[in-house]
C-alpha positions, 0 to 999 in steps of 0.5 A: 500500500502507498504512503498516502491516501491518494495512492489507495483505492477503497477496494484496496483498503477493504481488501486489506481489512479482509486480509488482516482479519483472515490472517488473524483468525489463522495466526495466533501471533497476529496482533489482531488475533484477540480483538476487543469485543463489546456489547451495546451496554458497554461491556468489553472483553478481548476474545480470540478471533476464530474465523473471518469469512469471505467478505467479512460476512461473519466473524466467529468467536467462542464463548461460555454459554454461562457468560453474561455476554451470551445472555446479553447478545442472545439471538441478536444484538448489536456488537462492536469489535476493535482490532489494532496492529501496532506495527502496521499502525492499522486500526479496524473498528467494526459494528454488526449484529451478534448471535449466540449459537449453542446447538446445531451444526455450526456449534458442533463443528466449532467444538469438534475443531477445538483442541483439548486445551481450548476446551478445558476452560468450558470445564470450569465449575463456575461460569465467567463472572460467577463468585468464587470463595478465593482467588483463582481459576474455576477449572477443576483441580485435576486439569489445573496443570494439565490438559484433559483428554478429548473424552474428559472435555465432553462435559464442557460441551454443554457450556460451549457456544459460538458468537457469530457477528455479521459485520455491517460497518467497518472503519479502517484507519492507518496512522502515519506521519502525514496525518493518516488515512481513513475509510468507512464502509457500511452495508444493510446486511452481510448479503449486500455490497459494501458502500465506502468513502474516505473520511478524515482520520 
């Protein structure tokens, strides 16, 4: 990409955002692998990006069904996402509609792909945000210092859910010594084409 906004096209900017998020979902060392996800109530948390589909139709995250955000989002609620790459100085801000999926082929496939170490947190005896008698983890003592086997993770499936976010707006910002370049894109739903334009950084 060029150093000034005049050398960029909106298509190139959109392609850059797609490429960054697709890469982040596959590479745990990517700066955008753990974006900040927020609900309409202003509740924020960092989550692991598991998948970014083509054209950013859907971003997939995993969550505990017992978490407060699962209840807040439910079958459909506004969700915002913030990802930043400090090396490239590129920030992506997205808004969309989130849905929590607990049953069915999407959640089943995500659970099947999850490693035992990833599944381990769903074995916690108390859900996220629940009160504990002392500082520490809610993961059973048997798995506090080792990963469970696949069979030992099976009870955790009842707590596992997928957060799917249909991205409807995207704000791309690159900071540089010339003042930066920023573009904003929006669409009515994931099936509609993106409409974009340049905005002041």
